[in-house]
C-alpha positions as CSV (number, residue, x, y, z in Angstrom):
1,M,145.2,80.2,109.8
2,E,147.3,81.7,106.9
3,F,147.4,80.7,103.2
4,C,149.4,81.6,100.2
5,V,148.8,80.8,96.4
6,K,152.0,79.9,94.6
7,H,153.4,79.3,91.2
8,Q,150.7,81.3,89.4
9,P,149.3,81.5,86.9
10,V,149.4,78.1,85.2
11,F,150.8,75.7,87.8
12,S,149.2,77.1,90.9
13,T,149.2,75.5,94.4
14,V,147.8,76.8,97.6
15,E,149.7,76.4,100.9
16,F,148.0,76.6,104.3
17,T,149.6,77.0,107.7
18,L,147.4,75.9,110.4
19,D,147.4,76.1,114.2
20,A,146.1,73.3,116.4
21,E,142.5,72.3,115.7
22,E,142.2,74.5,112.6
23,A,141.1,72.6,109.4
24,I,140.3,72.9,105.7
25,V,138.1,70.9,103.5
26,A,139.1,70.0,100.0
27,Q,138.4,67.8,97.0
28,P,139.8,64.3,97.3
29,N,143.2,63.6,95.8
30,S,144.2,67.3,96.0
31,M,146.9,67.2,98.6
32,L,150.3,67.9,97.3
33,T,152.4,68.0,100.6
34,M,151.8,68.1,104.4
35,T,153.7,68.1,107.6
36,S,153.5,65.1,110.2
37,G,150.9,67.0,112.3
38,I,148.3,67.0,109.9
39,Q,145.3,64.6,110.3
40,I,143.1,63.5,107.4
41,K,139.5,62.7,107.6
42,A,137.1,61.6,104.8
43,T,133.6,63.2,105.0
44,V,130.6,62.6,103.0
45,G,129.4,65.8,101.3
46,R,130.8,69.3,102.0
47,G,130.0,72.4,104.0
48,N,128.3,72.9,107.3
49,K,125.6,70.2,106.4
50,A,128.0,67.5,105.4
51,G,126.1,64.1,105.0
52,W,124.6,61.7,102.5
53,I,122.2,64.4,101.1
54,S,125.0,66.8,100.7
55,G,127.1,64.0,99.1
56,F,124.6,63.2,96.4
57,G,124.1,66.9,95.9
58,S,127.8,67.3,95.2
59,L,127.6,64.4,92.6
60,L,124.8,66.3,90.8
61,G,126.9,69.5,90.9
62,G,129.8,67.6,89.2
63,E,131.9,67.3,92.4
64,S,133.1,64.3,94.4
65,F,130.8,62.4,96.8
66,F,133.4,62.6,99.5
67,T,135.6,65.6,100.6
68,A,138.8,65.3,102.6
69,S,139.3,67.3,105.8
70,F,142.9,68.3,106.8
71,S,143.2,69.3,110.5
72,A,146.3,70.3,112.6
73,K,147.2,68.4,115.8
74,S,149.6,71.3,116.8
75,D,150.5,74.7,115.8
76,G,152.5,75.5,112.7
77,Q,151.4,72.6,110.4
78,V,151.4,73.0,106.8
79,V,149.4,71.5,103.9
80,A,149.6,72.4,100.3
81,L,146.9,71.5,97.7
82,A,147.2,71.2,93.9
83,P,144.4,71.4,91.3
84,D,143.9,68.3,89.0
85,S,144.5,70.7,85.9
86,Y,147.0,73.1,84.7
87,G,145.5,76.5,85.8
88,D,145.2,79.1,88.3
89,I,143.6,79.2,91.9
90,V,140.7,81.8,92.6
91,V,140.3,82.9,96.1
92,I,136.8,83.9,97.1
93,D,136.3,85.7,100.5
94,M,132.5,84.8,101.1
95,K,132.1,87.4,103.8
96,D,133.0,90.3,101.4
97,A,131.8,88.6,98.3
98,G,128.2,87.4,99.2
99,G,126.8,84.3,97.5
100,F,128.6,82.7,94.5
101,F,127.7,80.1,92.0
102,L,130.6,77.7,91.1
103,T,130.5,75.9,87.7
104,R,131.1,72.2,87.4
105,G,134.5,71.0,88.5
106,S,135.7,74.4,89.8
107,Y,135.5,73.7,93.5
108,L,138.9,73.0,95.2
109,A,138.6,73.7,98.9
110,N,137.1,75.8,101.6
111,T,137.9,77.1,105.0
112,G,135.9,78.7,107.8
113,D,132.0,78.9,108.1
114,C,131.0,78.1,104.5
115,E,127.6,76.7,103.3
116,L,127.7,74.9,100.0
117,K,124.6,73.7,98.3
118,T,123.5,72.2,95.0
119,R,121.1,74.4,93.0
120,Y,119.1,73.4,90.0
121,G,120.4,75.4,87.0
122,G,117.7,74.4,84.5
123,M,118.1,73.1,80.9
124,K,120.3,76.1,80.1
125,G,123.0,74.6,82.4
126,L,122.7,71.3,80.4
127,M,122.9,73.0,77.0
128,S,125.8,75.2,78.1
129,K,127.8,72.0,79.2
130,K,127.8,73.1,82.7
131,G,125.3,70.5,83.9
132,L,121.8,70.7,85.3
133,F,123.1,71.8,88.6
134,L,125.5,74.4,90.0
135,L,127.3,74.6,93.4
136,H,126.2,77.6,95.4
137,A,128.6,78.9,98.1
138,S,127.7,81.4,100.9
139,G,128.7,82.1,104.4
140,E,131.6,83.7,106.3
141,G,134.5,81.5,105.1
142,T,136.8,81.3,102.0
143,V,136.2,79.2,99.0
144,F,139.2,78.2,96.6
145,C,138.3,77.5,92.9
146,Q,140.5,75.7,90.3
147,S,140.7,76.7,86.7
148,Y,142.3,75.5,83.4
149,G,144.6,78.2,82.2
150,A,144.9,81.7,83.7
151,V,142.0,83.5,85.4
152,V,140.2,86.7,84.5
153,E,137.9,88.6,86.8
154,K,135.4,91.2,85.6
155,E,133.2,93.4,87.8
156,L,129.8,94.0,86.1
157,D,127.9,97.2,86.9
158,E,124.2,97.3,87.3
159,G,122.5,96.3,83.9
160,E,126.0,95.7,82.2
161,V,126.0,92.9,79.8
162,F,128.9,90.7,79.0
163,F,129.1,87.4,76.9
164,V,131.4,84.4,77.7
165,D,131.7,81.1,75.9
166,N,130.0,78.5,77.8
167,R,133.2,76.5,78.3
168,F,135.3,79.1,80.2
169,V,133.2,80.3,83.2
170,V,134.5,79.4,86.6
171,A,132.2,81.3,89.0
172,F,129.9,84.3,89.3
173,S,128.1,86.2,91.9
174,D,124.5,85.2,92.6
175,T,123.3,88.7,91.9
176,I,124.3,88.2,88.2
177,K,121.5,87.0,85.8
178,Y,122.6,84.6,83.0
179,Q,120.9,83.3,79.9
180,L,122.0,80.9,77.3
181,V,121.8,82.6,73.9
182,K,123.0,82.4,70.2
183,A,126.4,83.8,69.6
184,T,124.8,86.0,66.8
185,D,121.4,86.7,65.7
186,S,121.9,84.4,62.7
187,V,121.7,80.6,63.4
188,K,123.9,80.0,60.3
189,D,126.6,82.4,61.6
190,S,126.5,81.0,65.1
191,L,127.0,77.5,64.0
192,M,129.4,78.0,61.1
193,S,131.6,80.4,63.2
194,G,132.0,77.5,65.7
195,E,130.7,79.6,68.5
196,G,127.1,78.2,68.7
197,L,125.7,79.2,72.1
198,V,127.2,81.5,74.6
199,N,126.2,82.7,78.1
200,R,124.9,86.3,78.5
201,Y,125.6,87.8,81.9
202,T,123.9,90.8,83.2
203,G,125.2,92.7,86.4
204,P,125.7,93.7,89.0
205,G,128.3,91.3,90.3
206,R,131.7,89.6,89.9
207,L,132.3,87.2,87.0
208,I,135.3,85.0,86.9
209,Y,136.4,82.9,83.8
210,Q,139.4,81.0,82.6
211,T,141.5,81.4,79.4
212,R,141.4,77.8,78.4
213,S,138.9,75.0,78.3
214,K,139.5,71.4,79.0
215,P,139.8,69.0,76.0
216,G,136.5,67.7,74.9
217,S,135.3,64.1,75.4
218,G,133.1,63.8,72.4
219,I,129.3,64.3,72.0
220,I,128.4,61.3,74.2
221,G,130.8,62.3,76.9
222,H,129.5,65.8,77.0
223,L,125.9,64.6,77.3
224,I,126.8,62.2,80.2
225,N,128.8,64.8,82.0
226,A,126.1,67.4,81.7
227,A,123.2,65.3,82.8
228,T,125.1,64.3,86.1
C-alpha cells in the first residue's frame, strides 16, 4: 500500500494505491474518487474491535457511528479521500509515535493494525469544547487526521509547558499531560481579552494543532456538541 497527501496545506486530499485485498477505513462521505476495482463496505464502529459498542463509543467521541471500508479487488487500485473542511491532513505512524489522543472531529481514516478506543476526558474536555470523550489511537498502523486550516506540530521536551487555545488542538501524544486553565491569572483579563480558558500541555510528547477554528454554532450548539 502506498499513499500521498496532495494539495496541501488548505485543500488537502490523501490518495491511496492498494494491491489486492488491501483496505483502508475512513469516515463516511469522505471518498473523493476511486477506480472501478475498489469495493466499499459499511462497518459499525472502527478499529480492530469494530461493532456496536465501538460504534456508540465513536458517537461519544464526536465521530460517526459507521465507518466505510475501501478494499481492492485487484492490484493497482486507487482511492482518494477529502476532509469535510478546508484544511491540511496529518499523518501519524502509530508504530513510531506510540499512543495518541485525537480531538473531536479530527479522525479521517486509518490503515493497518490500529486500535481506536473512546476514552473519558472528564469535565475539562467539556469545558474546553472538545467533548467529554476523546478518541485514543494505538497499534502498528497509520492514522490520518483532518484539520481546519494549516497544521503546526510541536515536540515538547520533558516538563516543557505550552499553551494552546482550546479550539485549535487536533491531536497529542498520550504521554502529554493537559489541564484546562485560565488564559491569565486575572479572571477579568481572561474574560475581557476574549481568551477565557486555554489548555496547558506538559511534555514530553508531540502536540499537533491547527491555525483556524471552525465557525461557532452558538452557546446552545456548543453545549450539545460538547456533551455528546
